[in-house]
MILOMAR-206498 format. One record per residue: residue in one letter; x, y, z of N, C-alpha, C, CB in turn. Coordinates in steps of 0.1 Angstrom, whole numbers, plus 5000, padded with zeros to 4 digits. Glycine has a CB too. Layout:
<sites>
aXYZXYZXYZXYZ;...
</sites>
This chain:
<sites>
m061872232127061772092131062072092146062772012123;p061172032154061372022168062471932172060071972175;p063171952184064271872187064071722187064671912201;q062871672190062671532191062771472177061371502197;d062671552166062671492153064071502146061671572144;v065071542154066371542148067371452155066971692148;p068371402149069271302155069971352167070271262145;v070371482167071171532179070371652185072571582175;s069571622195068671722201069371842207067771662212;s070671822211071371942217071672042207072671892224;v071972002194072272092184070972172180072772022171;a069872102180068572162178068272272189067372062177;s068572232201068372332212069272452211068672262225;s070472432206071372552204070772642193072772502200;f070272582182069672662172068372732176069472582159;a067672662185066472732191066872852198065672632200;v067972852206068472962213068873072203069772922222;i069573032192069973132182068773202176070773062171;e067773122172066573182167065773272177065573062162;g065873232189065273312200065973452201065373242213;l067273452200067973582200067673662187069473562201;r067473592176067073662164065773732165067073572152;e064773662172063473712174063373822184062473602177;l064173812195064073902206065074022205064273832219;g066173992198067274092199067974062212066674232199;p068774162217069574142230068574102241070274262233;a068974002248068073952259068873882270066973852253;g068273892282068973822293068473672293068573892306;v069173602302068873452303067373432306069773392313;t066873502316065573482321064573502310065173572333;e064673622303063773652292063773552281064073792286;l064973512277065173412266064573272270066673402262;a064873232282064373102287062873102287064873072301;s062273212291060773222291060273222277060373352298;h060973292268060473292254060573152248061373392246;l061573072251061772942246060972832254063172912245;d060472872265059872782274060772672278058572712267;r061972712283063072622287063572672300064172612276;s064372582307064872612320065972722318065472492327;k066272802328067272902328068672832327067172992340;s068872722334070172662335070572602321070172542345;s069572542314069872482301070072602291068672402296;t069272702292069472822283070772882285068272922285;y071172902297072472962300073672872294072672972315;k073572742296074672662291074772672276074372512294;h073672682268073772692254074372832250072472672247;l073872932257074373072255075873082258073573172264;d076273022269077673032272078572962262077972982286;t078072842258078872772248078972852235078172632245;l077872912230077872992218078773112220076473032214;r078773172232079573282234081073242234079273342248;r081473132239082873092239083273062225082972962248;l082373012216082672982202082673112193081772882197;g082273222199082273342191080973382184083373342182;y079873302186078673322179077673402186078073192175;v077873432199077073512207077973602215076073422217;e077473732217078273822226077373862238078673942218;k078073892248077373932261077774072264077673832272;v076874162265077074302268076074352279076974392256;d076574392290075774442301074674342306075074572297;g075174222306074274122311073274062301073474172323;e073274112289072374062279073173992267071574172273;y072573902261073173822250072573862237072973672253;a073473862227073073902213073873812203073174052211;l073273802191073973732181075273802177073173712169;g076373732175077673792172077873802157078773712178;l078873872153079173902139079773782132080074012138;e079973672139080473552132079373502123080773442143;f078073522126077073492117077073572104075673502124;f077473692105077673782093078773722084078073922097;r079873672090080873612082080373492074082073572090;l079673402081079073282075078073322064078473192085;g077173422067076173462057076873522045075273562063;y077873602047078573662036079273552027079673762041;h079873462033080473352026079473272018081273262035;t078373242025077273152019076773222006076173132029;r076473352007075873421996076873431984075373562000;h078073461987079073481977079473351971080273551982;s079173241977079573111972078573061961079673001983;r077473141960076373111950076673181937074973151955;e076873101927077173161914076073251909077473051903;l074873211912073673291908073773431913072373221912;y074173441926074373581932075473661925074673561947;e076573601923077673671917077373721903078973581916;v076573641896076173681882075073781882075773551874;s074173781892072973861892073174001898071873791898;q074074011907074174141915074174261906075374131924;e075074271896075274391888073974411880076474381879;p073474311873072174341865071074381874071774211858;l070974331886069874371895070074521900069774281907;d071274561902071574701906071174791895073074711910;d071574751882071274831871069674841869071874781858;l068974731871067574731869066874821879066974591870;a067374821892066774901902066975051899067474871916;v068075091893068375231889067475261878069875251886;t067375181868066575211856065075221859066775101845;t064575131868063075131871062675221882062674991874;g063675241891063375321903062575241914062575441900;e062475111911061675021920062674921928060674941912;t062074831936062774731943062974611935062074701957;v064174561934064474441926065074341935065474481914;s064574211934065074111943065373981936063974081953;l066373911941066873781936066273681946068373771934;i065473591941064873491950065273351946063273501949;v065673271956065973131954065073041963067473101957;e065072911959064272821967065172731976063372731958;e064772721988065472631997064472572007066672702005;g064372442008063472382017062072412015063872412031;g061672432003060272462000059872612003059372372007;e060872692005060572832008061272921998060972872023;a060773041996061373141988062273231997060373231980;i063573241994064473322002065073431993065573232007;c065073551999065573671992067073671994064973801997;l067873641983069273631984069973761982069773531973;y069273851975069873991973068674081969070873991961;q068874211973067874311970068474441967066874321982;a067974511957068474641953067274731952069374641940;t067374851957066274951956066675091955065274921968;e065975171949066175311948065275391958065975371934;r064475311965063575371975064175371989062175301974;q063675461997064075462011063675342018063575592018;v062475292015061975162021061575072010060775192031;a062074952010061774851999060274821999062574732000;d059574841988058174801987058074661981057374901978;t058074561990058174431985057574331995059574391983;e057174211991056574111999057674032008055874011991;i058874052005059973982012061174072012060273842005;q061774082024062974162026064274072024062974232040;e065374132022066574062020066873962032067774152019;a067173842029067473732039066173672045068373782049;e065073722042063773662047063373542039062673772047;r062473462045061873352039060273362039062273212046;v059673312028058273312028057873182020057573432021;p056673122022056273012014056373041999054872962018;l056772941991056972961977055673011970057372831970;d054572951974053372991967052773121971052372881968;a053373181982052873311987053673421980053073312002;s054573391972055473491966055273491950056873481970;v055173601944055073601929056373541923054873741924;a057573571930058773511925058873361928059973581932;g058273321939058173181942057373101932057673161956;r056273161928055373101918056073091905054073171917;a056973191901057673191889058673071889058473321887;i059273041901060172931902059372801901060872931916;l058272791908057372671907056972631893056172681916;a056672741885056172721872057172641863055772851865;w058472651866059472581859060172471867060572681854;r059372401875059772281882058872171878059772311898;p059372041878058471931875057271921885059271801876;e056171871880054871871887055071791900053771811879;d055771681900055871601912056771681923056571471909;e057671761918058471841927057671951933059771891920;v056772011925055972121930055072071941055072171918;t054471951939053671891949054371871962052971761944;e055671821961056471791973056871921980057671711968;l057172031972057572151978056572231985058172241967;l055272221981054272301987053972252001052972291978;d053572342010053272302023051972222023053172422033;s051672152034050572062035049272142034050571992048;e049172262039047972352038047572372024048172482046;s048672402015048372432001047872301994049672481994;r048472191997048172061991046772021995049171961994;n046372042008045171992013043972082009045171972028;g044172202007043172292002042872281988043572442006;y041872191984041672151970041472271961040472061969;d040572361965040372471956041572561954039172561961;r042272581965043472671965044572601956043972691979;y044672471958045672401950045372401935045872261955;r044172381932043772381918043972531912042272341916;e043672631920043872761915045372791913043272861926;l046172741922047672751921048172681908048372701933;q047672561905048072491893047672571881047372351893;s046472631881046072711869046972831868044672751871;d047372891879048273011879049572971874048373071894;l050172861878051472811873051472791858051872691881;r050372731853050272711838050272841831048972631835;s049572941836049473071830050873131830048473161837;i051573121841052873181842053773121832053473161856;r053672991830054572921821054172951806054472761823;d052872971804052473011790052973151786050973001789;h052973241796053273381793054773411797052373471801;h055473311803056873331806057073441816057673361793;i056073481824056273581834055073571844056273721827;a055373621856054373611867054173761871054873531879;i052873801871052473931875051473921887051874011863;e051674011897050774011909050374151910051573961921;r048974171910048474301912047074281918048274381898;t046974341930045674331937045374471944045674221948;d044174501945043774631951044174641966042274651950;a044174521972044474521987045974531990043874391993;a046774491980048274491983048874621984048974401972;a049874641992050674761993051674771982051374772006;y051774671973052674671962052174591951054074631967;n052674611939052474521928053774461925051874591916;g053774341918055074281915054974201902055374191926;v056174181896056374101884057674021886056374191872;a057673901881058873811883059073721871058673731896;v060273691868060673591858061573491864061273661845;p061473361859062373261865063773281859061873121862;i064773231866066173221861066373061859067273281870;r066573021847066572881844067972831839065572841833;d068272711842069572661838069372601824070072551847;v070472531819070372481805069372371803071772431801;d068872311814067872211813066472271815068172111824;d066372401814065072471816064472451830064072421806;y065372431840064972411854065172541861065672291860;a064172591868064272721875065172711888062872771880;i066272781888067172781899066972911908068572781894;g066073001903065873121910064873211903067073201913;a064673331907063773421900064173561903062273401904;v063973651894064173801896062773861897065073861885;m062673951907061374011909061474161910060673951922;v060574241904060474381906059174411913060574461892;t059174491924057974531931057974681934057974451944;g056774731936056674871939055174901942057174951927;p054975021947053575061950052675071938053575191958;p051375041939050475051928050475191921049075021932;t050875291929050875431923051875441912051075531934;s052975361913053975381903054175251894055275411909;l053675141899053875011892052474951889054774911901;s051874991879050574941875050374971860049475001883;g049274911854048874941841049974901831048575081839;k050174981821051174961810052574961815051075071799;r052875041825054175041831054574911837054375151841;l053574851844053874721850053874611840052774691861;e052874601831052674491822053474491810051174481818;e053974611806054774611794056174671796054074701783;d056274791802057574861803058474781813057375001808;i058074771825058874701836059074551832058274721850;s057974491828058074351824059074321813056674301820;g059074411803060074401792061474411797059874501782;l061774511806063074521811063474401820063174651820;l062574351827062774241836063074111828061574211845;v062374091818062573971809063973981803061473961798;s064374101798065674121792066774091803065774261787;a066574141815067574121825067673971829067274201838;g066573901830066573761833067273681822065173711835;k066973711809067673631799069173661799067073681785;g069573781802070973811803071673731813071173961805;i071073721825071573641836071673491832070773651849;e070673441825070673301820071773281810069373261814;v071973371801073073361791074473351798073073471781;t074673441808075873451815076173321823075873571825;l075073271829075273141837075573031827073973111844;a074973031816075272921806076672921801074272921795;s077273041801078573051795079773031805078773181788;t079373021818080373011828080672861831079973081841;
</sites>
């Protein structure tokens, strides 16, 4: 959201500086100001304020995000009951399958990876831990959408998805299929990975998240994808739902 669309533009400017450091990594004032298309003096003031508050560190003339953000992120993740309940089952599923297992939640119309476990050196997946992608661009995101009310689905989807009539109708058909089969499967020749996801629902049958297994087509395809891994995933998802319902 651009600064002019928020009540306190100075706060939006500070967060733009934070996002700029996330994108660039360690950077000097001049580089960051150029990246943000802002004046050096304004950029410096925000950087210095953030440094004094402990959210930015300065080393050898360059600024970088500080570990205070790690503390906040750690607290945020652990404050989610879904994370606390899901971590051990996801770890077990990753060991059993040898694939990458992810816990996905929805926030602001996007799919966010809250936790990820993998037995591979590099996670073969559409979304890395802490990353965001559009809900309809993720097999786990579509699993969440399939168990949300239709009016909410329309509201959550970005304008491009809603305005593209054919694409939107195709998505609606996909969501109905996911709901009918109680599972979402993604397999394409062009993809570097295949994936399967199930929703995590509350007692009102409302999707609060999804668990996803992804891996390269060489190991995750055919019967192994559609039956073996899917069966293990469905079992894990139901186990998480039962635990949530009992807490």
